[in-house]
C-alpha positions as CSV (number, residue, x, y, z in Angstrom):
1,M,-10.5,-5.7,-7.3
2,K,-10.4,-7.9,-3.9
3,K,-7.4,-7.6,-3.3
4,N,-7.4,-3.6,-2.6
5,F,-10.4,-4.0,-0.9
6,D,-8.5,-6.2,1.5
7,E,-5.5,-3.8,1.5
8,L,-8.0,-0.8,2.0
9,K,-10.1,-3.1,4.5
10,G,-6.3,-3.9,6.7
11,E,-5.4,-0.3,6.6
12,L,-8.9,0.5,8.3
13,Q,-8.6,-2.4,10.6
14,A,-5.0,-1.1,11.4
15,K,-6.4,2.5,11.8
16,L,-8.9,1.6,14.4
17,L,-6.4,-0.1,16.3
18,F,-4.2,2.9,16.8
19,W,-6.8,4.6,17.7
20,N,-8.0,2.0,20.3
21,N,-4.6,2.0,22.1
22,I,-4.4,5.7,22.4
23,K,-5.6,6.0,25.7
24,S,-5.6,9.9,26.7
25,K,-8.5,11.4,25.9
26,Q,-6.9,15.0,25.0
27,A,-4.9,13.0,22.6
28,K,-8.0,11.6,21.0
29,A,-9.2,15.1,21.5
30,L,-6.6,16.7,19.8
31,F,-6.5,14.2,16.6
32,I,-10.5,15.0,16.6
33,L,-9.6,19.4,16.2
34,V,-6.7,18.5,13.5
35,F,-8.9,16.4,11.6
36,F,-12.0,18.8,11.2
37,G,-9.4,21.6,11.2
38,L,-7.7,20.0,7.8
39,I,-11.4,19.8,6.4
40,G,-12.3,23.3,7.4
41,L,-9.3,24.7,5.6
42,K,-9.4,22.7,2.7
43,V,-12.9,24.0,2.2
44,F,-12.1,27.6,3.2
45,T,-9.1,27.3,0.6
46,T,-11.3,25.6,-2.1
47,I,-13.8,28.5,-1.5
48,L,-11.4,31.2,-2.1
49,T,-9.9,29.8,-4.9
50,F,-13.2,30.0,-7.0
51,D,-13.6,33.5,-6.0
52,W,-10.3,34.3,-7.8
53,L,-11.1,32.6,-10.5
54,V,-14.7,34.0,-11.1
55,S,-12.7,37.2,-10.7
56,L,-10.3,36.1,-13.6
57,L,-13.2,35.5,-16.1
């Protein structure tokens, strides 16, 4: 359990270091838009999937 937690902590620190090394504000804005776009796409497709499921029952 501790090993997994340490591994996760190391991954988060690596991602934070990557984020801090990006100097361009446009690149950061693009990453944020892509992140929210992927979340929105996942939510949208999940809702459509449930609509199809309801219509099949």
